[in-house]
C-alpha positions in Angstrom: 0.0 0.0 0.0 1.3 3.5 -0.9 1.4 5.8 2.2 1.0 9.5 1.5 2.0 12.3 3.8 -1.4 12.3 5.6 -1.1 8.5 6.4 2.4 9.2 7.8 1.1 11.9 10.0 -1.8 9.7 11.2 0.8 7.0 12.1 2.9 9.5 14.0 -0.1 10.7 16.0 -1.1 7.0 16.8 2.5 6.2 17.8 2.5 9.1 20.3 -1.0 8.1 21.6 -2.8 5.2 20.2 -5.9 6.2 22.1 -6.2 9.6 20.4 -9.6 9.8 18.8 -10.2 9.9 15.1 -12.1 13.2 15.7 -9.0 14.8 17.3 -6.6 13.5 14.6 -9.1 14.8 12.0 -9.1 18.2 13.5 -5.3 18.4 13.4 -5.2 17.3 9.8 -8.4 19.2 8.7 -10.1 15.9 7.7 -13.4 14.3 8.8 -13.5 11.6 11.5 -14.7 9.1 8.8 -11.8 10.0 6.5 -9.3 9.2 9.4 -11.2 6.0 10.3 -11.1 4.8 6.6 -7.3 5.6 6.4 -6.6 3.8 9.7 -8.7 0.8 8.5 -6.6 0.7 5.2 -3.3 1.0 7.1 -4.4 -1.9 9.3 -5.7 -3.9 6.3 -2.4 -3.5 4.4 -0.3 -4.5 7.4 1.3 -1.1 7.8 -0.2 -1.0 11.3 0.0 -4.5 12.8 -1.6 -3.8 16.2 -2.5 -1.2 18.8 -0.8 -1.8 22.1 -0.7 -0.7 25.7 2.5 0.5 27.4 2.4 0.1 31.2 4.2 2.5 33.5 7.3 0.7 34.7 7.8 2.8 37.8 7.3 -0.1 40.1 9.0 -2.7 38.0 12.6 -3.9 38.1 14.3 -4.3 34.8 17.5 -6.0 33.7 19.6 -6.3 30.6 20.8 -9.8 29.9 23.6 -10.4 27.4 23.5 -13.9 26.0 26.1 -16.0 24.3 24.9 -18.7 22.0 26.8 -21.9 21.1 28.3 -21.6 17.6 26.6 -24.8 16.5 23.1 -23.4 17.4 21.0 -21.1 15.2 20.9 -17.8 17.0 17.5 -16.8 15.5 15.9 -19.9 17.0 17.3 -19.0 20.5 16.0 -15.5 20.0 12.5 -16.7 19.2 12.5 -18.9 22.4 13.7 -16.0 24.5 10.9 -13.8 23.2 8.4 -16.2 24.6 9.7 -16.1 28.1 7.8 -14.5 30.9 9.1 -11.0 31.6 11.1 -10.6 28.4 10.1 -7.3 26.8 12.7 -7.0 24.0 15.1 -9.3 22.2 18.0 -8.0 20.1 20.4 -10.0 18.0 23.7 -8.1 18.3 27.4 -8.2 17.3 30.4 -8.4 19.6 31.2 -10.7 22.5 27.6 -11.6 23.0 25.0 -12.7 20.4 21.8 -11.6 21.9 20.6 -9.0 24.4 17.2 -9.0 26.1 15.4 -6.6 28.3 13.5 -8.3 31.1 11.0 -6.5 33.3 9.2 -7.8 36.4 7.6 -6.6 39.6 10.6 -7.7 41.7 14.1 -9.2 41.7 12.8 -12.7 42.4 10.7 -12.7 39.2 13.7 -11.3 37.3 15.8 -14.3 38.6 13.1 -16.7 37.6 13.2 -15.3 34.0 17.0 -15.5 33.9 16.9 -19.1 35.2 14.4 -20.0 32.4 16.6 -18.2 29.9 19.7 -20.1 30.9 17.9 -23.4 30.4 17.3 -22.7 26.7 19.3 -25.1 24.5 22.2 -23.2 22.9 22.6 -20.6 25.6 26.2 -21.0 26.9 26.8 -17.8 28.9 24.9 -14.8 30.2 25.8 -11.5 31.8 23.1 -9.7 33.6 22.9 -6.0 34.7 20.1 -4.6 36.7 18.8 -1.2 35.5 18.9 1.3 38.3 17.1 4.2 36.6 15.6 5.1 33.2 16.6 8.5 32.0 14.5 8.8 28.8 
């Protein structure tokens, strides 16, 4: 699907606040609510927008970065997919350098972080991990 400048602006508004009403977006773009609704429906239908999601405040959660080394005989992408399914894992990145994968884990407390790390270490192909607890998020 071809996205024009208006579609791109709609996407930006929804990225900032996916709850923003079509009426409010329409006012900003000088379009009707029905025009915005139709455009969003087309963006969803074409796969440009995959889903609308909810981001929870993490003020009361503990987060950790876990660097993961994968056995050279194991397909890193398969390990990444398994990591992504673990409880508490928010993000998985395949990276270059000493480690092959990094994950961001978030949970209500250190005990739950430890449980996630224990499960992560049991995945076939994981040979080493290095975990750092995030003390404070700046931005």
